[in-house]
TORMIMI-176937 format. One record per residue (C-alpha): residue number from 1; residue in three letters; x, y, z. Coordinates in Angstrom, 2 decimals. Layout:
<atoms>
<NUM, "ALA", <X, Y, Z>>
...
</atoms>
This chain:
<atoms>
<1, "UNK", <127.83, 60.47, 170.89>>
<2, "UNK", <131.10, 61.91, 170.87>>
<3, "UNK", <132.26, 58.16, 170.10>>
<4, "UNK", <130.41, 57.15, 167.51>>
<5, "UNK", <131.50, 60.39, 165.43>>
<6, "UNK", <135.29, 59.45, 166.24>>
<7, "UNK", <135.00, 55.99, 165.71>>
<8, "UNK", <137.13, 55.24, 163.04>>
<9, "UNK", <137.66, 59.05, 162.38>>
<10, "UNK", <140.40, 58.47, 159.74>>
<11, "UNK", <138.26, 55.90, 157.58>>
<12, "UNK", <135.17, 58.20, 157.37>>
<13, "UNK", <137.86, 61.31, 156.54>>
<14, "UNK", <138.92, 58.95, 153.64>>
<15, "UNK", <135.37, 58.22, 152.69>>
<16, "UNK", <134.28, 61.79, 152.24>>
<17, "UNK", <137.77, 62.52, 150.53>>
<18, "UNK", <137.18, 59.89, 147.58>>
<19, "UNK", <133.74, 60.59, 147.43>>
<20, "UNK", <134.79, 64.88, 146.62>>
<21, "UNK", <136.96, 63.11, 143.82>>
<22, "UNK", <134.87, 60.94, 142.49>>
<23, "UNK", <132.06, 63.69, 141.88>>
<24, "UNK", <134.60, 65.92, 140.96>>
<25, "UNK", <135.26, 63.34, 138.27>>
<26, "UNK", <131.46, 62.72, 137.29>>
<27, "UNK", <130.76, 66.59, 137.11>>
<28, "UNK", <133.96, 67.26, 134.74>>
<29, "UNK", <132.84, 64.45, 132.28>>
<30, "UNK", <129.48, 64.87, 132.27>>
<31, "UNK", <127.67, 66.25, 129.01>>
<32, "UNK", <126.69, 69.60, 128.33>>
<33, "UNK", <123.55, 70.97, 126.15>>
<34, "UNK", <124.02, 74.45, 125.31>>
<35, "UNK", <123.72, 76.56, 122.06>>
<36, "UNK", <126.94, 77.15, 120.54>>
<37, "UNK", <128.12, 80.38, 120.24>>
<38, "UNK", <128.13, 81.83, 116.66>>
<39, "UNK", <126.34, 80.80, 113.86>>
<40, "UNK", <127.44, 78.51, 110.69>>
<41, "UNK", <127.41, 79.07, 107.08>>
<42, "UNK", <125.15, 76.80, 104.93>>
<43, "UNK", <126.71, 75.12, 101.90>>
<44, "UNK", <124.99, 74.07, 98.82>>
<45, "UNK", <125.92, 69.91, 98.10>>
<46, "UNK", <125.56, 67.83, 95.27>>
<47, "UNK", <123.76, 71.03, 92.30>>
<48, "UNK", <123.16, 69.49, 88.97>>
<49, "UNK", <125.54, 70.81, 86.23>>
<50, "UNK", <123.92, 73.80, 84.81>>
<51, "UNK", <122.32, 74.95, 87.66>>
<52, "UNK", <123.17, 76.91, 90.65>>
<53, "UNK", <121.24, 77.43, 94.46>>
<54, "UNK", <119.83, 80.64, 95.52>>
<55, "UNK", <118.59, 81.12, 99.38>>
<56, "UNK", <118.19, 84.12, 100.83>>
<57, "UNK", <118.85, 82.41, 104.61>>
<58, "UNK", <122.40, 81.94, 104.56>>
<59, "UNK", <123.18, 80.67, 108.21>>
<60, "UNK", <121.87, 78.28, 110.88>>
<61, "UNK", <122.85, 78.33, 114.57>>
<62, "UNK", <122.94, 74.91, 116.64>>
<63, "UNK", <122.54, 73.65, 119.97>>
<64, "UNK", <124.81, 70.33, 120.89>>
<65, "UNK", <125.96, 67.99, 123.66>>
<66, "UNK", <129.27, 67.51, 124.41>>
<67, "UNK", <131.72, 67.39, 127.49>>
<68, "UNK", <133.97, 69.73, 128.67>>
<69, "UNK", <136.74, 68.42, 127.27>>
<70, "UNK", <135.07, 68.10, 124.13>>
<71, "UNK", <133.98, 72.03, 124.02>>
<72, "UNK", <137.25, 73.09, 124.70>>
<73, "UNK", <138.34, 71.57, 120.98>>
<74, "UNK", <135.69, 73.21, 119.16>>
<75, "UNK", <135.29, 75.87, 116.70>>
<76, "UNK", <133.04, 77.31, 113.60>>
<77, "UNK", <136.07, 75.08, 111.55>>
<78, "UNK", <134.75, 71.26, 113.77>>
<79, "UNK", <131.30, 71.94, 111.94>>
<80, "UNK", <129.58, 71.68, 108.25>>
<81, "UNK", <126.69, 72.85, 107.62>>
<82, "UNK", <124.64, 72.14, 104.05>>
<83, "UNK", <121.77, 71.45, 102.31>>
<84, "UNK", <121.60, 68.33, 99.57>>
<85, "UNK", <120.50, 69.16, 96.42>>
<86, "UNK", <121.00, 65.62, 94.80>>
<87, "UNK", <117.68, 64.99, 93.02>>
<88, "UNK", <115.96, 68.02, 93.36>>
<89, "UNK", <114.91, 70.03, 89.84>>
<90, "UNK", <114.65, 73.26, 88.76>>
<91, "UNK", <112.15, 75.36, 90.97>>
<92, "UNK", <111.79, 76.35, 94.87>>
<93, "UNK", <111.99, 73.92, 97.27>>
<94, "UNK", <111.95, 73.29, 101.04>>
<95, "UNK", <115.36, 71.41, 102.23>>
<96, "UNK", <116.50, 70.27, 105.46>>
<97, "UNK", <119.63, 72.04, 106.67>>
<98, "UNK", <122.18, 68.96, 107.61>>
<99, "UNK", <125.15, 69.85, 110.17>>
<100, "UNK", <127.68, 67.47, 110.83>>
<101, "UNK", <130.79, 67.45, 113.15>>
<102, "UNK", <134.73, 66.53, 112.78>>
<103, "UNK", <135.04, 66.06, 116.65>>
<104, "UNK", <134.51, 62.92, 117.84>>
<105, "UNK", <132.27, 63.05, 121.27>>
<106, "UNK", <129.66, 65.91, 119.56>>
<107, "UNK", <125.56, 65.23, 119.41>>
<108, "UNK", <124.01, 67.66, 117.03>>
<109, "UNK", <120.69, 68.69, 119.15>>
<110, "UNK", <118.88, 71.15, 116.87>>
<111, "UNK", <119.77, 73.31, 114.26>>
<112, "UNK", <117.80, 76.87, 113.46>>
<113, "UNK", <116.20, 76.76, 111.18>>
<114, "UNK", <115.71, 73.16, 110.44>>
<115, "UNK", <114.25, 74.02, 106.84>>
<116, "UNK", <115.10, 76.65, 104.61>>
<117, "UNK", <113.80, 77.41, 100.86>>
<118, "UNK", <116.02, 77.17, 98.02>>
<119, "UNK", <115.70, 78.02, 94.58>>
<120, "UNK", <117.32, 76.14, 92.16>>
<121, "UNK", <118.18, 78.06, 88.86>>
<122, "UNK", <119.84, 77.65, 85.69>>
<123, "UNK", <123.12, 79.18, 84.97>>
<124, "UNK", <122.46, 81.48, 82.28>>
<125, "UNK", <124.99, 83.56, 80.39>>
<126, "UNK", <124.31, 87.21, 78.85>>
<127, "UNK", <126.13, 90.04, 76.77>>
<128, "UNK", <126.07, 93.46, 78.82>>
<129, "UNK", <127.55, 97.25, 77.92>>
<130, "UNK", <130.15, 99.07, 80.21>>
<131, "UNK", <129.36, 101.64, 82.59>>
<132, "UNK", <131.98, 103.49, 85.15>>
<133, "UNK", <132.07, 104.01, 88.74>>
<134, "UNK", <135.10, 106.11, 90.01>>
<135, "UNK", <136.66, 105.62, 93.32>>
<136, "UNK", <138.79, 107.99, 94.65>>
<137, "UNK", <140.15, 111.29, 93.65>>
<138, "UNK", <142.13, 113.24, 91.16>>
<139, "UNK", <145.36, 115.11, 91.73>>
<140, "UNK", <144.17, 118.70, 93.34>>
<141, "UNK", <143.19, 120.81, 90.30>>
<142, "UNK", <142.29, 117.82, 88.39>>
<143, "UNK", <139.33, 115.56, 87.56>>
<144, "UNK", <138.44, 112.68, 85.00>>
<145, "UNK", <137.45, 113.39, 81.57>>
<146, "UNK", <137.11, 110.84, 78.99>>
<147, "UNK", <137.48, 107.09, 79.92>>
<148, "UNK", <137.27, 104.66, 76.91>>
<149, "UNK", <137.84, 100.68, 77.50>>
<150, "UNK", <139.44, 98.09, 75.50>>
<151, "UNK", <136.23, 96.28, 74.98>>
<152, "UNK", <132.72, 97.91, 74.63>>
<153, "UNK", <130.54, 94.81, 76.26>>
<154, "UNK", <131.49, 91.76, 78.55>>
<155, "UNK", <129.49, 88.75, 79.61>>
<156, "UNK", <128.14, 88.00, 83.07>>
<157, "UNK", <126.78, 84.77, 84.26>>
<158, "UNK", <124.77, 83.57, 87.05>>
<159, "UNK", <121.41, 82.36, 88.61>>
<160, "UNK", <118.62, 83.03, 85.54>>
<161, "UNK", <116.87, 85.46, 88.04>>
<162, "UNK", <119.47, 87.81, 88.96>>
<163, "UNK", <121.13, 87.68, 85.04>>
<164, "UNK", <117.70, 88.91, 83.49>>
<165, "UNK", <117.56, 92.10, 85.83>>
<166, "UNK", <121.13, 93.14, 85.23>>
<167, "UNK", <121.29, 95.91, 81.53>>
<168, "UNK", <124.78, 96.48, 82.41>>
<169, "UNK", <128.63, 95.54, 83.87>>
<170, "UNK", <130.62, 98.55, 85.77>>
<171, "UNK", <133.82, 99.27, 86.02>>
<172, "UNK", <135.62, 100.04, 88.76>>
<173, "UNK", <137.96, 102.96, 88.90>>
<174, "UNK", <140.06, 103.76, 91.43>>
<175, "UNK", <141.77, 106.86, 91.30>>
<176, "UNK", <145.11, 107.89, 93.39>>
<177, "UNK", <145.81, 111.38, 92.94>>
<178, "UNK", <146.51, 111.21, 89.45>>
<179, "UNK", <147.27, 114.28, 87.60>>
<180, "UNK", <147.87, 112.87, 83.83>>
<181, "UNK", <146.56, 110.39, 81.42>>
<182, "UNK", <147.06, 106.73, 82.30>>
<183, "UNK", <145.68, 103.29, 81.64>>
<184, "UNK", <145.58, 100.40, 83.77>>
<185, "UNK", <143.36, 97.41, 83.56>>
<186, "UNK", <140.29, 97.71, 86.26>>
<187, "UNK", <137.72, 95.18, 87.73>>
<188, "UNK", <134.40, 94.46, 86.35>>
<189, "UNK", <131.50, 93.77, 88.33>>
<190, "UNK", <127.40, 93.70, 88.47>>
<191, "UNK", <125.50, 95.63, 91.55>>
<192, "UNK", <122.27, 95.85, 92.72>>
<193, "UNK", <119.68, 98.45, 93.53>>
<194, "UNK", <121.87, 98.77, 96.54>>
<195, "UNK", <124.59, 99.68, 94.69>>
<196, "UNK", <126.63, 96.44, 96.38>>
<197, "UNK", <128.43, 93.85, 94.08>>
<198, "UNK", <126.44, 90.57, 93.24>>
<199, "UNK", <128.66, 87.79, 94.74>>
<200, "UNK", <126.60, 85.50, 92.64>>
<201, "UNK", <127.38, 87.08, 89.65>>
<202, "UNK", <130.76, 86.22, 87.58>>
<203, "UNK", <131.89, 88.81, 84.48>>
<204, "UNK", <134.16, 87.48, 81.61>>
<205, "UNK", <136.25, 89.33, 81.50>>
<206, "UNK", <136.62, 89.86, 85.22>>
<207, "UNK", <139.04, 93.04, 84.16>>
<208, "UNK", <139.16, 95.47, 81.34>>
<209, "UNK", <141.61, 97.88, 80.17>>
<210, "UNK", <140.85, 101.16, 80.59>>
<211, "UNK", <142.18, 104.73, 79.15>>
<212, "UNK", <141.36, 107.47, 81.67>>
<213, "UNK", <142.04, 110.94, 80.26>>
<214, "UNK", <143.22, 113.50, 83.41>>
<215, "UNK", <141.96, 117.12, 83.18>>
<216, "UNK", <142.30, 120.36, 84.67>>
<217, "UNK", <139.24, 120.96, 86.53>>
<218, "UNK", <139.24, 125.03, 86.74>>
<219, "UNK", <136.68, 124.72, 83.35>>
<220, "UNK", <133.98, 123.02, 84.41>>
<221, "UNK", <130.08, 123.86, 84.91>>
<222, "UNK", <127.21, 122.44, 86.53>>
<223, "UNK", <123.97, 122.39, 83.65>>
<224, "UNK", <120.94, 120.81, 83.93>>
<225, "UNK", <119.95, 116.68, 82.97>>
<226, "UNK", <117.48, 116.95, 79.90>>
<227, "UNK", <115.26, 114.08, 79.84>>
<228, "UNK", <114.45, 113.01, 76.15>>
<229, "UNK", <111.40, 110.72, 75.10>>
<230, "UNK", <109.67, 108.98, 72.26>>
<231, "UNK", <106.65, 107.61, 71.87>>
<232, "UNK", <103.14, 107.32, 73.46>>
<233, "UNK", <101.70, 106.20, 76.85>>
<234, "UNK", <98.60, 103.68, 76.55>>
<235, "UNK", <95.56, 105.41, 75.40>>
<236, "UNK", <93.62, 107.05, 78.43>>
<237, "UNK", <96.75, 107.72, 80.43>>
<238, "UNK", <99.09, 110.37, 79.94>>
<239, "UNK", <102.83, 111.57, 81.46>>
<240, "UNK", <102.16, 113.91, 84.71>>
<241, "UNK", <105.84, 113.97, 86.06>>
<242, "UNK", <109.33, 113.53, 84.73>>
<243, "UNK", <112.00, 113.84, 87.29>>
<244, "UNK", <115.99, 112.40, 86.72>>
<245, "UNK", <118.62, 111.85, 89.74>>
<246, "UNK", <120.65, 113.32, 89.43>>
<247, "UNK", <118.89, 116.78, 88.10>>
<248, "UNK", <122.31, 118.34, 87.37>>
<249, "UNK", <125.62, 117.04, 86.33>>
<250, "UNK", <129.44, 118.93, 86.36>>
<251, "UNK", <130.91, 118.97, 82.75>>
<252, "UNK", <134.68, 119.92, 81.86>>
<253, "UNK", <135.86, 121.09, 79.07>>
<254, "UNK", <137.78, 124.35, 76.84>>
<255, "UNK", <135.86, 127.77, 78.05>>
<256, "UNK", <134.34, 128.25, 74.50>>
<257, "UNK", <132.45, 124.93, 74.48>>
<258, "UNK", <131.29, 125.33, 78.11>>
<259, "UNK", <129.55, 128.52, 77.47>>
<260, "UNK", <126.99, 127.50, 74.70>>
<261, "UNK", <125.94, 124.14, 76.88>>
<262, "UNK", <122.95, 124.88, 79.03>>
<263, "UNK", <121.96, 121.29, 79.49>>
<264, "UNK", <122.92, 117.26, 78.93>>
<265, "UNK", <120.28, 115.42, 76.79>>
<266, "UNK", <119.69, 111.77, 77.94>>
<267, "UNK", <119.59, 108.47, 75.20>>
<268, "UNK", <115.60, 108.31, 74.20>>
<269, "UNK", <113.10, 106.82, 76.74>>
<270, "UNK", <110.41, 104.61, 74.92>>
<271, "UNK", <107.37, 105.76, 76.40>>
<272, "UNK", <105.27, 103.19, 73.60>>
<273, "UNK", <101.97, 102.09, 75.46>>
<274, "UNK", <103.17, 102.21, 79.23>>
<275, "UNK", <100.33, 102.55, 81.58>>
<276, "UNK", <102.65, 103.42, 85.06>>
<277, "UNK", <105.11, 104.03, 86.98>>
<278, "UNK", <108.54, 103.84, 85.37>>
<279, "UNK", <112.47, 104.15, 86.77>>
<280, "UNK", <115.50, 103.36, 84.93>>
<281, "UNK", <118.94, 104.19, 84.76>>
<282, "UNK", <119.70, 106.22, 81.37>>
<283, "UNK", <123.23, 106.91, 79.96>>
<284, "UNK", <123.66, 110.90, 78.81>>
<285, "UNK", <124.79, 112.07, 74.98>>
<286, "UNK", <128.34, 114.00, 76.07>>
<287, "UNK", <128.83, 116.45, 73.13>>
<288, "UNK", <132.37, 116.51, 71.53>>
<289, "UNK", <135.11, 118.03, 73.24>>
<290, "UNK", <132.91, 117.64, 76.78>>
<291, "UNK", <133.72, 115.08, 80.10>>
<292, "UNK", <131.92, 114.46, 82.94>>
<293, "UNK", <134.20, 115.44, 86.28>>
<294, "UNK", <135.20, 112.90, 88.65>>
<295, "UNK", <132.01, 113.15, 90.57>>
<296, "UNK", <129.60, 112.46, 87.78>>
<297, "UNK", <128.17, 109.97, 86.46>>
<298, "UNK", <127.32, 108.33, 83.09>>
<299, "UNK", <123.91, 107.67, 83.81>>
<300, "UNK", <121.27, 109.44, 85.54>>
<301, "UNK", <118.23, 107.57, 87.47>>
<302, "UNK", <115.02, 108.61, 85.29>>
<303, "UNK", <111.65, 108.73, 86.78>>
<304, "UNK", <108.60, 108.50, 84.19>>
<305, "UNK", <104.93, 109.22, 86.61>>
<306, "UNK", <102.08, 107.89, 84.50>>
<307, "UNK", <98.87, 108.81, 85.61>>
<308, "UNK", <95.27, 107.99, 84.23>>
<309, "UNK", <93.15, 110.58, 82.17>>
<310, "UNK", <89.83, 111.31, 84.41>>
<311, "UNK", <86.68, 112.43, 82.32>>
<312, "UNK", <83.07, 113.00, 83.60>>
<313, "UNK", <80.07, 110.79, 82.50>>
<314, "UNK", <76.38, 111.08, 83.42>>
<315, "UNK", <73.90, 108.18, 84.04>>
<316, "UNK", <70.54, 107.56, 84.75>>
<317, "UNK", <69.63, 104.82, 87.12>>
<318, "UNK", <66.64, 102.82, 88.11>>
<319, "UNK", <67.79, 99.25, 88.53>>
<320, "UNK", <67.37, 98.01, 92.08>>
<321, "UNK", <69.83, 95.71, 94.11>>
<322, "UNK", <68.27, 94.84, 97.57>>
<323, "UNK", <69.33, 93.39, 100.35>>
<324, "UNK", <67.47, 92.25, 103.74>>
<325, "UNK", <64.47, 92.33, 101.84>>
<326, "UNK", <63.32, 88.74, 102.80>>
<327, "UNK", <60.42, 87.62, 100.99>>
<328, "UNK", <59.37, 91.13, 99.58>>
<329, "UNK", <60.30, 92.79, 95.95>>
<330, "UNK", <60.75, 96.26, 94.92>>
<331, "UNK", <58.08, 96.74, 92.65>>
<332, "UNK", <58.87, 100.50, 91.38>>
<333, "UNK", <60.78, 103.43, 91.88>>
<334, "UNK", <59.58, 106.87, 93.00>>
<335, "UNK", <61.90, 108.19, 90.31>>
<336, "UNK", <64.91, 107.59, 88.36>>
<337, "UNK", <68.12, 108.90, 89.84>>
<338, "UNK", <70.95, 110.64, 87.64>>
<339, "UNK", <74.86, 110.27, 89.50>>
<340, "UNK", <77.72, 111.66, 87.88>>
<341, "UNK", <80.63, 109.83, 87.72>>
<342, "UNK", <84.62, 110.86, 87.61>>
<343, "UNK", <87.37, 108.31, 87.14>>
<344, "UNK", <89.79, 106.71, 84.47>>
<345, "UNK", <88.19, 106.79, 81.15>>
<346, "UNK", <89.12, 102.94, 80.97>>
<347, "UNK", <86.73, 102.55, 84.06>>
<348, "UNK", <83.80, 105.45, 83.34>>
<349, "UNK", <83.38, 104.31, 79.14>>
<350, "UNK", <82.77, 101.45, 80.65>>
<351, "UNK", <79.79, 102.23, 82.45>>
<352, "UNK", <76.40, 102.33, 81.32>>
<353, "UNK", <72.87, 102.76, 83.17>>
<354, "UNK", <72.48, 99.18, 84.32>>
<355, "UNK", <74.45, 100.53, 87.50>>
<356, "UNK", <72.86, 98.91, 90.33>>
<357, "UNK", <71.46, 101.03, 93.18>>
<358, "UNK", <72.15, 99.28, 96.64>>
<359, "UNK", <69.76, 99.15, 99.05>>
<360, "UNK", <69.43, 97.48, 102.24>>
<361, "UNK", <66.47, 97.42, 104.12>>
<362, "UNK", <67.51, 96.04, 107.77>>
<363, "UNK", <65.77, 97.93, 109.85>>
<364, "UNK", <63.06, 98.99, 107.76>>
<365, "UNK", <59.72, 98.30, 108.90>>
<366, "UNK", <57.29, 96.84, 106.13>>
<367, "UNK", <53.90, 96.56, 107.67>>
<368, "UNK", <51.27, 95.85, 104.75>>
<369, "UNK", <51.86, 94.59, 101.13>>
<370, "UNK", <52.72, 97.09, 99.10>>
<371, "UNK", <54.21, 99.51, 101.36>>
<372, "UNK", <56.39, 102.24, 100.49>>
<373, "UNK", <59.75, 102.69, 102.31>>
<374, "UNK", <61.71, 105.83, 102.07>>
<375, "UNK", <65.50, 106.28, 101.71>>
<376, "UNK", <66.93, 109.26, 102.72>>
<377, "UNK", <70.48, 110.82, 102.16>>
<378, "UNK", <72.03, 108.51, 99.00>>
<379, "UNK", <76.24, 108.18, 99.08>>
<380, "UNK", <78.54, 106.73, 96.86>>
<381, "UNK", <78.01, 103.54, 98.80>>
<382, "UNK", <74.73, 102.91, 97.34>>
<383, "UNK", <76.06, 102.72, 93.92>>
<384, "UNK", <77.75, 99.64, 92.61>>
<385, "UNK", <80.92, 101.22, 91.00>>
<386, "UNK", <84.70, 100.41, 89.94>>
<387, "UNK", <86.91, 101.30, 92.53>>
<388, "UNK", <88.41, 104.07, 91.21>>
<389, "UNK", <85.25, 105.64, 89.99>>
<390, "UNK", <84.17, 108.93, 92.37>>
<391, "UNK", <80.14, 109.99, 92.31>>
<392, "UNK", <80.43, 113.69, 92.34>>
<393, "UNK", <76.62, 113.93, 92.29>>
<394, "UNK", <73.63, 112.19, 93.36>>
<395, "UNK", <70.18, 113.67, 92.11>>
<396, "UNK", <67.95, 113.36, 94.02>>
<397, "UNK", <69.27, 112.43, 96.65>>
<398, "UNK", <66.70, 110.42, 98.80>>
<399, "UNK", <63.83, 108.54, 97.11>>
<400, "UNK", <60.89, 106.04, 97.77>>
<401, "UNK", <60.61, 102.53, 96.55>>
<402, "UNK", <57.48, 99.88, 96.83>>
<403, "UNK", <57.36, 96.76, 97.67>>
<404, "UNK", <55.22, 93.90, 97.96>>
<405, "UNK", <55.14, 90.06, 98.08>>
</atoms>
């Protein structure tokens, strides 16, 4: 056995060494399939002129195949992820996500998601007014007084679904411890409900020249906000609550002017024919020689709560809707039932004595024809009334009905 092992021993060692080298080489050149770290931003290409693409899913994750030498060359810049909108028209479409690589030797095995929903919307332009948003602070002992812009309106452009919901643009005024009046151009943005800049909206002009008055903040006062409304809500409804956020506002001015001001009024809010809760941003009316402090906003968020007026009505009912009666029929009722209904006026006014009494005969024993069947403890479920209507009384609460073949 020893001779067998030691015979041609050098050649055998050489063979083992060569095999090891070949194994290392093959292993190093073998393709690896795995997830690429990070995610790729999805772009839209071939967007029709005059339109823009709107989609919530912004990134895709991919799994690729490549050998180890190629893996070392890869970065997010090595890939392009896109949706091709050629030949698509206005509307929402489910479109495949295509991923390509600029590096040779890379195979895209999988992309997640492989399809996304894309809305192709027309680009529209609308003219809107300006509001302000102040960041930073004036110098110690000073606050922002009156601010004026060199233009009253700007144009916003972007996807129709976004532009339609924007009522104003905002000048972002950045303070840096100023102690005197100044004039400077500040950028204009459109903000969403969360206070974040809507990146798909462009504003023209992108900046406006702003005159900012800096006043001594010693003469300041906190006053309430008075919401002013006009018009009447829809018939059958009433305003149940009005709130503003914030409920108070800080103002500045001379002492002799401040002493007589108890509150600031909002611009008029038209309530004509509304029948549901309403929330909107409303500008404040500033009296002459009064300004808002730096921390105060020119607008407040006003919520109008609208509730239906509830009324009551008595009905006398004798119509029966029976279930699980098989071949039998209801021939008579012991006496009519009177119910008292309460609810919104528009629902109650539409009720009449034809409201049916719902009786379920399941489990009731019918041994002859005719037979008399008793129903005790009637409740709201035994009457076919609309959602929102409450039955407050039932007289009598028990009845007997006669059934026959």
